[in-house]
Backbone bond lengths (Angstrom), bond angles and torsions (degrees), N, CA, C in turn:
res aa  C-N    CA-C-N  psi(-1)  N-CA   C-N-CA  omega(-1)  CA-C   N-CA-C  phi
1 X - - - 1.422 - - 1.532 109.21 -
2 X 1.290 117.38 133.75 1.454 120.94 -178.80 1.526 110.66 -91.39
3 X 1.318 114.55 153.83 1.457 120.96 179.29 1.530 109.66 -77.93
4 X 1.326 117.69 142.85 1.464 119.09 178.25 1.528 110.64 -71.13
5 X 1.313 116.43 144.79 1.455 122.09 -179.81 1.524 109.27 -92.17
6 X 1.340 115.09 125.32 1.458 119.92 -179.83 1.528 111.87 -95.92
7 X 1.301 118.74 1.55 1.455 122.43 -175.16 1.528 111.73 -67.36
8 X 1.310 117.25 -33.92 1.461 119.74 -175.57 1.525 113.08 -95.45
9 X 1.314 117.64 -4.02 1.453 119.43 -178.18 1.527 109.95 -87.59
10 X 1.320 116.40 141.46 1.470 118.72 179.51 1.522 110.78 -71.06
11 X 1.321 115.25 143.84 1.454 120.72 178.60 1.518 110.57 -103.97
12 X 1.299 115.37 -172.13 1.447 120.79 178.31 1.528 108.04 -81.92
13 X 1.303 116.10 123.32 1.454 121.32 179.84 1.526 108.09 -96.68
14 X 1.327 114.90 120.20 1.458 120.47 179.96 1.519 107.70 -117.03
15 X 1.330 115.67 130.82 1.454 119.85 179.77 1.523 109.68 -71.24
16 X 1.321 115.79 138.17 1.459 121.73 179.04 1.534 109.17 -63.77
17 X 1.349 117.49 133.52 1.466 118.47 -179.18 1.524 111.40 -63.97
18 X 1.335 114.88 141.11 1.459 119.86 -179.78 1.522 109.85 -87.61
19 X 1.330 115.51 157.85 1.457 121.09 176.57 1.512 107.97 -74.83
20 X 1.325 115.91 128.09 1.455 119.56 174.08 1.525 108.31 -115.72
21 X 1.312 116.36 -173.24 1.459 120.60 -175.58 1.533 111.21 -64.85
22 X 1.301 118.17 -32.40 1.462 121.28 -178.36 1.528 111.31 -72.17
23 X 1.315 116.80 -38.03 1.459 120.24 176.42 1.525 110.39 -66.52
24 X 1.322 116.26 -38.18 1.462 120.57 177.72 1.521 110.80 -65.70
25 X 1.338 117.35 -43.70 1.464 120.31 178.23 1.522 111.38 -64.17
26 X 1.324 117.33 -36.63 1.457 120.79 176.48 1.521 110.91 -63.90
27 X 1.323 117.13 -41.97 1.458 120.60 177.20 1.516 112.27 -64.75
28 X 1.333 117.06 -41.53 1.463 120.72 177.97 1.523 111.75 -65.12
29 X 1.323 116.96 -37.29 1.467 118.74 179.20 1.528 111.09 -68.86
30 X 1.305 118.12 -35.72 1.470 120.72 176.38 1.524 110.11 -64.82
31 X 1.335 116.65 -42.31 1.466 120.22 178.00 1.527 110.19 -63.75
32 X 1.333 117.66 -41.91 1.468 121.06 179.61 1.524 111.13 -63.89
33 X 1.313 117.72 -40.14 1.468 120.82 178.52 1.528 110.36 -65.50
34 X 1.318 117.37 -41.30 1.470 120.32 178.58 1.521 111.35 -65.11
35 X 1.325 117.63 -38.56 1.467 120.35 176.37 1.523 110.16 -65.33
36 X 1.339 117.39 -42.05 1.463 120.74 179.45 1.527 111.19 -63.32
37 X 1.310 117.84 -40.38 1.466 121.07 178.11 1.525 110.43 -64.50
38 X 1.323 116.46 -41.66 1.463 120.33 178.88 1.523 111.05 -63.06
39 X 1.337 117.05 -44.70 1.461 120.08 179.52 1.526 111.38 -66.58
40 X 1.328 117.23 -36.59 1.460 120.15 176.62 1.526 110.71 -64.47
41 X 1.307 117.28 -40.56 1.469 120.07 177.61 1.523 111.33 -64.47
42 X 1.335 117.11 -39.30 1.464 119.62 177.23 1.526 110.89 -64.83
43 X 1.323 117.33 -41.43 1.459 121.00 179.30 1.534 111.07 -66.47
44 X 1.321 116.75 -42.05 1.462 120.04 179.42 1.521 111.51 -67.01
45 X 1.310 117.90 -32.30 1.463 119.29 179.03 1.527 111.06 -69.04
46 X 1.331 117.94 -25.71 1.470 120.15 176.19 1.519 111.08 -65.87
47 X 1.329 117.05 -27.35 1.461 122.09 -179.13 1.523 112.41 -104.80
48 X 1.323 116.90 17.22 1.472 123.34 179.10 1.522 112.07 55.36
49 X 1.305 116.64 36.28 1.460 124.42 176.04 1.527 112.70 58.57
50 X 1.343 117.16 31.20 1.460 122.45 177.97 1.523 108.63 -83.85
51 X 1.336 116.75 106.33 1.464 120.11 -177.97 1.523 112.29 -105.47
52 X 1.319 118.17 0.33 1.459 120.73 -179.27 1.521 112.24 -88.77
53 X 1.309 118.00 -13.43 1.463 124.41 176.93 1.523 112.10 57.12
54 X 1.314 117.18 38.32 1.465 119.59 177.64 1.517 110.92 -74.68
55 X 1.315 117.56 -29.13 1.455 119.59 -178.79 1.526 112.35 -81.48
56 X 1.298 118.39 -13.07 1.454 120.47 -176.71 1.513 114.55 -106.15
57 X 1.302 118.30 7.29 1.464 120.12 -179.25 1.518 110.60 -71.03
58 X 1.320 116.48 142.28 1.458 121.93 178.73 1.522 110.16 -83.05
59 X 1.292 115.18 140.91 1.451 121.04 175.46 1.526 107.90 -99.58
60 X 1.308 117.98 114.56 1.456 121.56 179.03 1.510 110.01 -84.39
61 X 1.316 114.98 129.51 1.458 118.52 -179.37 1.513 111.96 -88.05
62 X 1.325 116.77 -29.11 1.459 119.35 178.10 1.522 108.84 -128.56
63 X 1.295 115.84 157.27 1.457 121.03 -178.50 1.526 112.36 -91.96
64 X 1.316 117.61 -0.06 1.461 120.71 -178.34 1.524 109.96 -73.43
65 X 1.315 115.72 141.28 1.457 120.99 178.13 1.525 109.26 -77.53
66 X 1.312 117.98 147.68 1.460 119.51 178.99 1.530 111.08 -66.24
67 X 1.302 115.95 145.27 1.450 121.69 179.77 1.519 108.42 -83.44
68 X 1.340 116.49 140.36 1.457 120.93 -177.39 1.520 111.31 -61.38
69 X 1.309 118.14 -32.89 1.461 121.13 179.91 1.523 110.02 -63.51
70 X 1.328 118.49 -40.06 1.454 121.76 179.81 1.529 111.14 -65.20
71 X 1.310 116.26 -36.63 1.461 120.32 179.18 1.519 110.31 -67.08
72 X 1.343 116.86 -42.55 1.455 120.24 -179.82 1.525 110.86 -65.93
73 X 1.320 117.97 -41.39 1.458 121.32 179.36 1.522 110.17 -63.72
74 X 1.310 117.44 -40.61 1.461 120.49 178.83 1.525 110.51 -65.84
75 X 1.324 117.82 -37.05 1.459 120.94 179.36 1.520 111.09 -68.85
76 X 1.322 117.20 -36.41 1.461 120.12 179.48 1.529 110.08 -73.19
77 X 1.315 117.17 -39.15 1.453 120.92 -178.17 1.525 111.93 -66.52
78 X 1.318 116.72 -37.01 1.457 121.19 -179.22 1.534 108.88 -133.27
79 X 1.319 118.61 91.71 1.467 120.49 -176.48 1.525 113.47 -65.65
80 X 1.306 117.92 -20.88 1.464 120.79 -178.81 1.526 111.52 -101.83
81 X 1.315 118.33 18.24 1.452 120.59 -177.97 1.533 111.71 -67.77
82 X 1.283 116.90 -28.19 1.473 120.07 -178.72 1.501 112.32 -76.38
83 X 1.308 119.49 -13.69 1.473 122.36 -176.92 1.490 111.35 -76.15
């Protein structure tokens, strides 16, 4: 007995899904993540991939804690100092 041939029989035809707003947002988020990774790699290459921050540690000259009044005066004198 021979096996039946399925090559000539019609199959189930399913319409290809269309792009909707959610698929577009998913694509945009993937592009944004790839851009962020690229920019992070460029930034890290400027610092020779040093992630331990040994070169950026502050050296404290005194053990006294800063006074709150000095912090407030510095904030008033330069409002954009935190930027």
